N, C-alpha and C positions, 0 to 999 in steps of 0.2 A: 549726513544724518546727525541730528542733534538728539541727545538723550539727557534726561535729568531725573535723578532719583536720590533718595537717602542712601547712605552707605549701609551695607548689610551683607549678610552671607551670600545673597544672590549675586553680588559683584565678584565673589571669590570663586574662580573656576580654574581648571587645570589645563585647558586647551583653548587655543584661539577659535576653534570651531564652535566650542561651547559658548565662547564670548559672543560670537556672531548671533547665535540663537538667542542668547540672553538679551542682547541689545534690542532685538526685534520685539521682545516681550515687555519692554519697559514703556511707560507712557511717553509719547512723543510730543514735542512742542509743535505748534503750527508753523513755525518758521521752517523754510526749506533748507537754509544753509546759514551757518554762523557768518560766513564770509559776505553774504549779501544782506545781513540783518542791519537794521538801524539800531542805534544804541538803546532805544526804548524797548526793543524786542529781543535783545540778546539774552539767551537762556542763562548766562552766567550772572545776571543781575538779580538781586533780591533773594539769593540763596539763603536758606535758613542756617543759623549758626550752630556750632557745637564742636567739641574737641574731636571725638571719635564718631559722632553721629551727624555731622554737618550734611546738609543737602549738597548734591553734586550736579554738575553739568558737564557733558562730554560731547565732543564732535569728532568723529573719525578716529577715535582712540578709546580704548577701554581699560579701566583699572582691573588688573588681574589679582593683585594682592596688596594688602596694607599691613605691614608688620609694625606693631606698636613698639615704641622705645622702651628699653628696660632700665631699671635702677642699677647703678647710680648715675647713669648717663643723663646729661642735661640738654644742652643746645646742640642739635645736629648741625654739621657744616658740610664740607665738600666730600666728594667721592673719588675713589680710584678703583681700578679693576685689574685682576690678574687671574688667568685661567677661569675656573668656575666660581670665582669669589668676587664679591664687591666689598670694598673696605670703606666703611662709612665713618668719616671724621666726626669728632664731637669735642666740645670744650673740655670734656673729662677724659679723653682718650680716643679709642676707636673700637668699632664693632665689625665683625666679619660675618658676612652673609654668604651662604652657598646659593648661587643663582643658576645651578645646572638645570633646574626646572624653573623657568622664569615665572610660571604661573603660581608657583608655591615656594618662594625663597624661604630659607630657614636660617636662623641665627646660629652660627657654628662656634663663635668664639668672641671674647671681649678682652680688651686690654686697657686698664686704667692708667692714664698718664696725662694729667691736665697741664695746661699752659697756654690758654688762648683758644682761638677757634680750631686749631689742630688740623689744618689742611694736610692732606696725605697724597703721596705719589708713589709709584712703584717702578722698579726696573729689575727684571730677572728675579733674584732672590733677595732684593733689597727693598725696604720700605723707608720713605723719607717723610718726616713730619715737622711742620712749622710750629715754633713756640715763640710767643711774643710777650706774654704777660704772666702775672701771678696766677697760680702758684707754680710756675715753671721751675722744676728742679732737675738736676742731673740724674737723680735716682728715681724719677717719676713719682715721687711722693706727693701726697695730697695736702700736706701742711704747708702753709705760706711761711717763707723765710725772708729776712731782710735782703735787699739786693746786694749787700756786702758779704752775705754768707757764701762760703765756698760751694755750697750746693745749688746756689741760684743759677738758673740757666735761661738764656734767650738765644735762639738761633735755630739750627736744623738738626734734628735727631736722625740717626741712621740705624735701622734695624735689619737683622737677618731674619727673613721669613721663609727660609727653606723648609721649615716646619711651620706652616702658616698659622696654625692654631696655637703655636707657642713662640711668639716673637721674642727675639733677644736683641737688646740694644747694644750695638757695637761701639758707637761713639756719639758724641754730641758736639757739633761745631758751634762755638760761641761767635756771635756777631754783634756789632755795635748798636744796631737798632732792632735786634731780634729778627724774627721772620714772620711777617703777617701771612704771606704766601710764598711759594717757591715754584721753580720750573726746572724739570729734569731735561737736560739737553744731551742727546746721544749723537755725536759726530759720526756720520756714515763712514768716514775714513779712519776712525779711531776705535779699535776693538778692545782697547785696554782700559779706557776710562769713560765715565759719564761725568757730566758737569751739572751743577745746580746753581741757577741764578736766584739769588735771595732778594726778595722784596720786603724790606723792613720799613714800616711806617710809624713806629713808636718814636718817642724821644731818644736822643743819643744817650747811651749809658756813660756813667762817669769813668774817667780813666783810672780812678781808684778801684773800680770794680773790674774793668776789662782794659788792660793796657793798650794804649794807642788810640782810644776813642776820644774824639774832640768834637764838641758841639757848637763852638763859636765860629763866626757870628750867627745870630738867630734870625736876622732879617732875610727875606727871600729875594731881595733885589740883586741884580747883576753887580751893581757898584759896591754893595756891601761886602762882596766876596773878592774884592781886589784891595791889596794893601796900598800904602802911600806911594809905592813905586810902580803901581799898576800891575803887580804880579798877583796871580790867583792865590786865594786862601783856601786850602783844601781841608775842609772839616770832614766829619763822618756823616754828613748829610750830602745830598745830591750825588748819590752813588748807588750802584748795584754790585753787591759782592758776588764773586764767582767762586764756588767751591769745586775743587777737583776731587773726584772719588775714584781711586784706582780699584778696578773690579777684582784684582787679585788680592788686594789688602784694603778693603773699604774702611777698616778701622783707622786708617791713616788719613782719611779725608781732611782737607784743610782749605782755607781761603787762599786762592792764588792770584786774585786780581780784584781791584776796586775800580769797576768800570764807570767812567764819568760820561754818562750818556746824555747829559743835559747841558754840556759845556757850550759857552758862546764861542764861536769860531774866531771872532775878531779879537777878543780880549783874553780868552782862556778862563774867564770866570766860570766856575762850575754851575752857577745859578743862571744859566743862559736861556731858560724857557719861561713859561708863564709865571709871573711873580705872585699871582693870586689877586682876587678882587673882582669888582663888578665890570661887566661888559657894557653897561649903560642902562638907561631907563627901559624897563620892560624886558630886560634880558637877565641872564643868570649871573650870580656871583660864583666864580670858579676857584677851586682850591689851587694853591701854589704847587708847582712841580718841583718837589724835592725828593721824590721816590717814585717807583712804579708800584701800583697796587697789584696788577697782574702782568706777566709777560707770557705770551703764547709763542712757543718756538715751533718752527716748521723746518727741521733740519734738512729734509730732502731737497728743499729749494734754497737753503742757506739764508732764510729770513726768519725774523721774529717780529711780533707786533707788541708794543708796550702800551698798556693803558696806565698812564703815569700821572694820575691825579688832575693836573691842569692841562695835559696834552696827550694826544695819541702820537706815538712815534713808530717809525719803521726802522728795523735794525738789521744790519748785515751780521750774521753769525757764522759765516763760512770759516772763520777762526773762532771757535766757541769760547776760548779763553779771553779773547779780546774783541768783544762785540763793538760795533761802530754804528752810530746813528746815521741813517740815510735821509730821513725827512721827519718833520714834526708838524702837527696841525693842532689848532685849537678850535673851539666852537662856542659861540656866545650863548648857546642853549644847553650846554653841558655844565653841570655843577661839579661832577667828580668822575673822571675817566676811570672805569673800573676793570673791565676785562675786554678781551679781543678774541676773534675767531676768523681764521682764513677760510676762503672757499677752497675746494680741493685742488684746483689748478694754480692756486697762489696768486690769482689776479684780483682778488677782492679781500677786504677786511671789514668785519662787523665789530664796531666798538660799542660798548655799553656805558650808559651814564647812570650811576647810582645816586641820583638826586635824593637827598634826605637820608643818606647813609644806610638805607635798608630797613629802618625802623619806623618810617613815616608813611602815611597814606599819600601816594602820589599818582593814583589812577582815578581820582574823583572826577565828576563831571566838569568841575571848574579847572582842572589841571590840563595844561597844554599837551597835545599829542606829540609834540616834538621836544618835550622836557621829560627827563627820566626814561628816555627811549634809547633805541639803537641808532647809530649813524653808520651808514654803509658807504664805504669808499672803494673805488677802483684803484688799483696800482698801475700807474702809467709811467713808464720809463723811470722806475724807482721812486716815484712820487705818489702821494696819496691825494686822490681827487674825489671830493664829496659827490654822492649821487642821490641819497635819500635818507629819510628817517623811517623807522618802524617801531611801533609801540603796540603792545597788547591792547586790542580795541575796546574791550568791555569796560564799562564804568564800574568801579569798585567803591566800597563804602569808606567812611572815615574810621571804621573799626578794623580796616585791613591795610597793613603795610604792603605796599605794592610799588615796584620799580624794576627796571631791567636788572637781571642777574645772570647766573651762569648757565651755559648751554653748550651744545656741540653739534657738529654736522650729523646728518643721517645720510649714509652712503648710497643714495639712489643714483644709478648711472645717468649721467648727462644732465643732472639738475643740482642746484645749490639749495639745499633744504636744511634748516636748523631747528632743533628743539631747544627751548629756552625756559628757564625758571623765572617767575615774576613774583616770588614770595607768596603772599596771600592772593595774588592775581592768578595763581595756578601755573600751568605750563601752556605755552603757545608754540605751535609748529608753523613755520612760515617758509615760503619759497622766495629766495632772492636771486634766482637765475637772471632775471632782469633787475639789475641792482638799482635802477631808478624807480621800480615799481614792485616792491615786496608785497606778498599776498599771504594772509593766514590761511592754512589748509586744515588745521586740526587744533583742538584744545582740550584741556581738562581743568576743572576748577571745583573747589569746595567753598561753602559758605565760611564766614569768619569764625575764628576760634571762639569769640565771645560777641554777642550781639549788642552789648551795652558799653564796651570799652575796647580800646586797642590792646590786644595781647599779641606781641610779636610772634609771628609764625610763618607758615607757608613753605614753599620749596626754596631751599638754598641752591640746589643744583638739580638739573635734569639732564641726563646724558643718554645717548644711544650706545649700547654695547652688545655686539654679536646677536642682533635680531630683536632687541627690545629696548624700551625706554625705562630707565631706573631713576628714581628721585629720592633725595634725602629731604624729608619734611622736618623743619626745625623743631616743632613741638610734638608732632604726632609720631613720626617714625620713618620707615623705609618702604617705598612703594615700587611696584613693577607694573608696567603698562604695555599693552600691545596695540599696534596700529591696526585699523580696520580699513578695508578698501572703500574708496569713495570716487566721486568724479574728479577729485584732485590728485589722487594717488591710487594706482591700480594694484590689484593683487600681485601682478607680475613685478611691479616696482618694489613692493614690500618684500617679496621673496628674494629678489636680486640684492636688495640692501642687506638682508639677513645672511646671504651667502658669503659676504665678506666677514671673515673672522679674524680677531686679533688675539695674541697671546696675553697682552696687557694693554691698558689704556689709561692715560692721564689727559684730561682735557687741555692742559697747558703744554702738552708735548704732542703736537698734532701729527698724526701719520698721514701718508698719502693713501688714498683709497684707489687701488688698482684692481678692478674686478677680473677674475679669471673668466674666459669665454664660457657662456652657458646659454641654455634656452631661455632662462628667466631674464637674462640681460638683453638678449635679442628681442624678446617680447616686450620688455620695458620700452625699448626704442620704438617698436611698432605702436604701442599704446600712446607714446608721446607724439608720434607723427599723426596719429588719429586725433588726439586732443588739440593739436595745433592746426588741424585742417589740411595737413600736407598729404594725408593718405586717407582715402575714403572709397566708398562704392566697391566696384568690382576689383580694383587694384588691392584694396585692403583685404577683401575676402580671399583673393588669390595668394597674397603674401602669407596670411595666417594658415591657409591650407597647406602650403609648401613647408612652412615651419613645423606644423603639426605632423606632417608626413615624415619629415626628417627626424623628428624625435622618436616616432614609432620605429623607423628603420634603425635608429641608433642602438636599439636593444636587440637587433637581429643578428644573424650569423654573417650577413654580407653588408655590414654597415658602411665603412669607408666611402667608397666612390659613390654609392647610392645616396648617402646623406649629403655629401658635397654637392651633388647634382641638384638636390632639392633646395639647399640653401642658396646655390647660385641662381636657381629659378626665382626664389623669393627676392633676391637682390634685383634681378632684372624687372620683375613685375612691380616692384616698388616705385620704379621711375626716379629713384633718388640718385643724387650725384655720387660718384665713387668715393668721395671724401666725406660723405655724410656719416653721422654717427650710426645710423641703422645699417648701412652697407658695410661699414668697417666692422661692426659687431658681427654681422653675418659672415664676413670673410675670416674674422678671428675664430669663430666657432668652427667654420669649415676646415680651418687649418689644423684643428685638433683631431680631425678624422682623415687627414691626408696621409 
């Protein structure tokens, strides 16, 4: 279902049930599905502009709340989540929202602490914050100081948020290139420490400012980083700094390794990957690989994926202090490798290309669909194998900065689904279960901030957290959204995704989604079998009848054996193989009643 309306109080509702009724009351477009629309008929095109009153278009998702940004906060950036709170990064610090009622989040606290885009992550009672530029100061002051001032700071801040509304800075770890972004890595075998991978993309600080920093040579070629004897020249470029944070004494956090993930194996030159430049006529000019923009760690499988400016890399993090590159790929249609997301079983990676740096319109009719897009790779024997591109399909105007940006998985059992921000292209939710054929299944978009000129804005991040989508809108504020059932995603699948709950979430510290057995999970697989044509007619009716009966019996005094019998009957009537997802889900649920 497609909906299109101006923003107003009718969009603000406290329950998903109310949202469903509300959506039906809006004027509908004649298109049956955004997924089947031609570009000329996509409801996202031609939306009226405005900062807080822009026209909206939505398909299979509804805006629940739009919280406007408050002074003195400027440009919103990334998001992290802990408990009932969303922490919204900003160039001026961070804001803390209570999201215990996703339909009505409330601003609970603010913390002024400028220093660049202010990316945030959490672990337990700790909050980490990236600082890369002025007026970054050790004391979180707002006045700009010379880089030689003792208060000047570039690196990663560590806060105690045991009292989340009163953060206390414990330490600030200085790094040679500051921290544009960072990644929190928790080793499953180490309960005493967490590690922070620092992605610094600014120029190297002077050794007079921070001892040990060296920026020469400045060339990006492999040869330039070998001396006259052929030995490597190890400057403060071409590295990822690893910070060790002892959980018992986080104030002692310090850099413990400078990981050289771009090294040429034959010569030892640290500048061993893409040197920057054009891939040829009609193709992109790609940034040089001298840092990673984002690194997404998946500790449960011992891997990380680095989006490293000129390359996408696969990294072994089984020893988190000493990450090792396994593979590297480049793409002649990528300008800037920006971020990465694994699928849940760790067999695929979605890399994004931030063509234009996030401040340019890159979704116009004349812009290629495989530029400023996602590239989806399968991981085969430790190597990255390209499968397809995916780009938000609606044409946007020259007044809207639009390109691939930050997103996360939605934990639907048995499927690979991702929600992703596209700046003023809104958000797009797509299914990449078939990595060669990704398909959009939902979207939300607003008209441009301004109809006469490009005013940078739109979603910086859109992430799924404990049952809802939350987005940090650069210029407007903080949004919460709820999925609505459609032919592409059933009510059971949405319910099952919401059953998976996390204590905290950082998009660059990817968790494994392991669903506990439930009736919603079983019904999700039934719906998927029906959608795929593997289950229909009498067999489908019988399976659903037995599952429904099992759930009714589950609440009765003689549950156990009777429930198991009904679930066993459902498995038999499905006709599916014993190793199918549906039969395994039925068996897992039956096991909870045995």
